[in-house]
Steps between C-alpha positions, in 0.01 A plus 500: 500500500747216554834569665815465300617203709367148530379396844550126460876502546750482779650837594794559727367689808839536669835341583463221753703709749238786458228303663537481879265446799373852435232654274620591159254676263559491125290577195506234215304522185286773658419281803592604856661208685646457847762231561672356809673181616334270747695356799592193296634708212213476259410813302143624516355746240161647578283768336604820677143616592301398800169324433326742742588853375773441236771665717840360389592209718864604461406783740437232765731268692596139542422290812692182429369386159171698542460834320304748698325792320622831638149659479254277690717198599363234266739204490593294198690174474752418233226375261327843518212374718372734767530326839382783737263797488469742783192501729338191343546124521351415154742554209341573166587205274581738217759675703828424314751672283666355188809292557731481193694180407869539591811308381853566621755428231832628355537742803165670415151484644253454219124580509229385268266790444225333292287188521641296794386181332758561226794574737738216393838531665658347195428829322735706720764641261835318499753724677703217664836672447403725789548223757716238309830445682680499162416873473562792743344840499236737645240754388269778602156639440413814314159677511467641151245754403408354166283226335676171571496421122747784448753319724439184296562691180819645640632154596406334162711749301843556644630730227418784738808388699712677240340839574365474862780283660807594295722535810436145624345232283437672165709551195436545124504124442164454690311738270648366173508118559242285325254299711246221473152487642296187571172464683266237653156519661628672817867571419705727273880463465741755351853376427786738420871412458776763473814340374851635512413824684657702785345408830304781660635614843277283713592174312862585466526524876321159539710318240845649598647377171623741228398486136182480297202304628191325378199633690156359530153612607227247490173652632208269590166648587245293674145641514373718647806681634811299576824556300812295565805608302796269443802724462876470488832532312781264403830563322448489125570164346451292822181342376221691682274545186532126449402415853830494693487786750763350733754770428245790563287649770126448511221680685122509505297816536179387667204733470134467595270800493179524696227747396389716789260722307460584131796740532721369780675170564728305738815399316687211660850419362811315583833442332661155551834373378681163471853621591670609823197359688638549851587866461228693688678824432462438123132412546444830674698693254308356202164550669572860572645556148194343336278706722666811358447369147133427556451850658592627158226283357254628764565860397437425136187291556334752736567771247350287232187440710452871557536570127240227425264653757541843329439349156230238544420478129853437383590152389843335518706468191689165485850429365659165425645507854148495646413145373552337840298755679221483241469122540496529881223752478303269274538214753383729783203633286391140436502416869295813583257438210448140620390628840276771348304345212272732307167550653185424300246793511174429683241319298270793467779703349586206265138496385496875436802460277 
């Protein structure tokens, strides 16, 4: 049975600052991986299982750039090749562990979990706002006990803000405003404008101007699991819906979700802004505030996963607001199906039919 995630894709394995000259184990798409930085700063990602007896290499230690198994002392280089075996001079030529392709970009370390011949760095999702000097911000990681697709669903439909996040970013306008959905081969975009509304508390604090606002949420999904959301408010009548956001405040909510197992995931997020760039205190305030908002999501999503586990035969009902999530699911399903073509039965069974 195929897994609900494509393997031929780049997945964030950690923030760049998470990977040090120390062994860091992580499970990605059901695969156990151990990561570390070499002396020259390169990130290594190896299968976390010794060739000899499958003991996790993350239970071993580093000697320079060499990883030493903590069970029998086999040594591996950064390419996963065994370079030493105890009590023998000849090294079995098959003695190696899988090394995963790695790219560092947009403050994240990305791993390619599928066919290494297809690991094109140009396919890393665009999250450039995370390190662009025109934007300032920070983020965190959440370990969520749910199917990664539930997080994507949650981000593709922000009407839940009205009900889950009413004290911060939600108000009635989010649930009632019309929206447009467009889609491509690997992308889905949901655009929502709320014109002439009261700014919710979070945005009122950022804008610091009284009066009604025009608010926007432009959600862009890139398969299989990256969602970047262009958000902001501007005083009503200053031209934001027509493209002039100069009187407003703009942010991006950057999200990339990495499946751990069928029912758990690593959720990497950041919030960046294009105003008051040098105020580190504001960066920390927003990061901690958004962390609180996302914890509200975490509670809802884990409860949803538990209910799904208890009711495995129930199917989801969809509303108009689910259009973006439905398209994202279709894109993911196509990627998974492409990697798992239907198998023809053996010839003797075909003949019997």
